[in-house]
C-alpha positions as CSV (number, residue, x, y, z in Angstrom):
1,X,41.7,217.3,185.4
2,X,38.0,217.2,186.5
3,X,38.1,220.6,188.1
4,X,38.3,223.4,185.5
5,X,39.8,225.8,188.1
6,X,42.7,223.4,188.6
7,X,43.1,223.1,184.9
8,X,43.2,226.8,184.5
9,X,45.9,227.0,187.1
10,X,47.9,224.3,185.3
11,X,47.5,226.3,182.0
12,X,48.8,229.4,183.7
13,X,51.8,227.6,185.2
14,X,52.7,226.1,181.9
15,X,52.6,229.4,180.2
16,X,54.9,230.9,182.8
17,X,57.4,228.0,182.4
18,X,57.4,228.3,178.6
19,X,58.3,232.0,178.8
20,X,60.6,232.0,181.8
21,X,62.4,228.7,181.4
22,X,62.2,227.9,177.7
23,X,62.0,231.4,176.2
24,X,59.4,229.9,173.9
25,X,57.0,232.8,173.1
26,X,55.2,231.1,170.3
27,X,54.2,228.1,172.4
28,X,53.4,230.4,175.3
29,X,50.9,232.3,173.1
30,X,49.3,229.0,171.9
31,X,48.9,227.8,175.5
32,X,47.6,231.1,176.7
33,X,45.0,231.3,173.9
34,X,43.9,227.8,174.5
35,X,43.7,228.5,178.3
36,X,41.5,231.6,177.8
37,X,39.1,229.7,175.5
38,X,38.9,226.8,177.9
39,X,38.1,229.1,180.8
40,X,35.5,231.2,178.9
41,X,33.9,228.1,177.4
42,X,33.5,226.5,180.9
43,X,32.4,229.8,182.4
44,X,29.6,230.1,179.8
45,X,28.3,226.7,180.6
46,X,28.8,226.7,184.4
47,X,25.7,226.5,186.5
48,X,27.5,227.8,189.5
49,X,27.9,231.6,189.3
50,X,30.8,231.6,191.7
51,X,32.7,229.1,189.5
52,X,31.8,231.0,186.4
53,X,33.2,234.2,187.9
54,X,36.4,232.5,189.0
55,X,36.9,231.1,185.5
56,X,36.4,234.5,183.9
57,X,38.9,236.0,186.4
58,X,41.4,233.2,185.4
59,X,40.8,234.0,181.7
60,X,41.4,237.7,182.4
61,X,44.7,237.0,184.3
62,X,46.0,234.5,181.7
63,X,45.1,236.8,178.7
64,X,46.8,239.7,180.4
65,X,50.0,237.9,181.4
66,X,50.3,236.2,178.0
67,X,49.9,239.5,176.2
68,X,52.2,241.3,178.5
69,X,55.0,238.8,177.9
70,X,54.8,239.7,174.2
71,X,55.8,243.3,174.8
72,X,59.4,243.8,173.7
73,X,59.8,246.9,176.0
74,X,60.6,244.7,179.0
75,X,64.0,243.9,177.5
76,X,63.9,240.4,178.9
77,X,67.1,238.4,178.1
78,X,66.7,235.6,175.5
79,X,63.2,236.8,174.4
80,X,62.5,237.6,170.8
81,X,59.2,239.1,169.8
82,X,58.1,238.6,166.2
83,X,55.4,240.8,164.5
84,X,52.8,237.9,164.5
85,X,53.3,237.6,168.2
86,X,52.2,241.2,168.7
87,X,49.0,240.7,166.8
88,X,48.1,237.6,168.9
89,X,49.0,239.6,172.0
90,X,46.7,242.5,170.9
91,X,43.8,240.1,170.6
92,X,44.5,238.7,174.1
93,X,44.9,242.2,175.6
94,X,41.5,243.2,174.2
95,X,40.0,240.1,175.8
96,X,41.7,241.1,179.1
97,X,40.4,244.7,179.0
98,X,36.9,243.5,178.2
99,X,36.9,241.1,181.1
100,X,38.2,243.7,183.5
101,X,35.2,245.8,182.5
102,X,32.7,243.0,182.6
103,X,33.9,241.8,186.0
104,X,34.2,245.4,187.3
105,X,37.6,244.7,188.7
106,X,38.4,248.3,189.4
107,X,39.9,251.5,187.9
108,X,43.5,250.4,188.5
109,X,43.0,247.1,186.7
110,X,41.2,248.9,183.8
111,X,44.1,251.4,183.6
112,X,46.6,248.6,183.5
113,X,44.6,246.8,180.8
114,X,44.5,250.0,178.7
115,X,48.2,250.6,179.3
116,X,49.0,247.1,177.9
117,X,47.0,247.7,174.7
118,X,48.9,251.0,174.2
119,X,52.2,249.3,174.9
120,X,51.6,246.6,172.3
121,X,50.4,249.1,169.7
122,X,53.4,251.3,170.3
123,X,55.6,248.2,169.7
124,X,53.6,247.4,166.6
125,X,54.4,250.9,165.1
126,X,51.0,252.5,165.8
127,X,51.9,255.5,168.0
128,X,48.6,257.4,167.5
129,X,46.5,254.5,168.5
130,X,48.8,253.8,171.4
131,X,48.5,257.4,172.6
132,X,44.7,257.0,172.8
133,X,45.1,253.9,175.0
134,X,47.7,255.5,177.3
135,X,45.5,258.5,177.8
136,X,42.6,256.2,178.7
137,X,44.9,254.4,181.1
138,X,45.9,257.7,182.7
139,X,42.2,258.7,183.2
140,X,41.4,255.3,184.8
141,X,44.3,255.5,187.1
142,X,43.7,259.1,188.2
143,X,39.9,258.6,188.7
144,X,40.7,255.7,191.0
145,X,43.2,257.7,193.0
146,X,46.3,256.0,191.7
147,X,48.4,259.1,191.0
148,X,51.8,257.4,190.5
149,X,50.3,254.9,188.0
150,X,48.7,257.9,186.2
151,X,52.1,259.5,186.0
152,X,53.5,256.3,184.5
153,X,50.8,256.3,181.9
154,X,51.6,260.0,181.0
155,X,55.2,258.9,180.5
156,X,54.0,256.3,178.0
157,X,51.9,258.9,176.3
158,X,55.1,260.9,175.9
159,X,56.8,257.9,174.4
160,X,54.0,257.6,171.9
161,X,54.3,261.2,170.9
162,X,58.1,260.8,170.7
163,X,57.5,257.9,168.3
164,X,55.5,260.1,165.9
165,X,57.8,262.3,163.8
166,X,55.3,265.2,163.9
167,X,55.4,265.3,167.7
168,X,58.8,263.7,168.5
169,X,60.5,266.8,170.0
170,X,57.6,267.6,172.3
171,X,57.3,263.9,173.3
172,X,61.0,263.8,174.2
173,X,60.6,266.9,176.4
174,X,57.4,265.5,178.1
175,X,59.2,262.3,178.8
176,X,62.1,264.1,180.5
177,X,59.6,265.9,182.7
178,X,57.7,262.7,183.7
179,X,61.0,260.9,184.5
180,X,62.0,263.7,186.8
181,X,58.6,263.6,188.5
182,X,58.9,259.9,188.9
183,X,62.4,260.2,190.4
184,X,61.0,262.8,192.8
185,X,58.1,260.5,193.7
186,X,58.7,258.6,197.0
187,X,56.1,255.8,196.3
188,X,57.3,252.2,196.0
189,X,56.5,251.8,192.3
190,X,57.9,255.1,191.0
191,X,61.5,254.0,190.6
192,X,60.4,250.9,188.7
193,X,58.2,252.9,186.4
194,X,61.0,255.3,185.6
195,X,63.5,252.5,184.9
196,X,61.0,250.7,182.7
197,X,60.2,253.9,180.7
198,X,63.9,254.4,180.1
199,X,64.3,250.8,179.0
200,X,61.3,251.0,176.7
201,X,62.6,254.2,175.2
202,X,65.9,252.6,174.3
203,X,64.4,249.4,172.9
204,X,61.5,250.8,171.0
205,X,62.6,254.2,170.0
206,X,66.4,253.8,170.0
207,X,66.4,256.7,172.5
């Protein structure tokens, strides 16, 4: 492909197919990593600033989606996440967050990027580090006026505390409070967030 934007789109489509159709997480990560490098390399040498920005946005999207697919908390059927996949995903999630900030994509996008870092660290058995990212996500969401997303992030903070033996009981209580608040929330995303928190609790914490 002569057009790097078209090539980036093809990379993204291939990654989706590897995950959705073939359940091949290892190959998806390899393709995602190659795609991000391709996009950033071409962005750094592009003479057209519009093209460079589009390529960086493509790199951000691909890095986020690839990393997000490595989070076992989704509970997707047929998907097995090995420990090395989480480490690769954490690298891509950091790239995604850094690009969100560089491109000034907004507080909701930054909150989502911070949430993903926390989610992956929680799955990797790093609850204290995950808590810090979830709290950063909540601050970003709330400062951008995204209250329901902020509530979701507070639920994941509760999961992180529940995963730490020193704060497990308080985390469980906080999680129950957040789930009730989400169930009472009439916004479109609240029900999905509540359901996903329950699923993540069961998968990651045997809750």
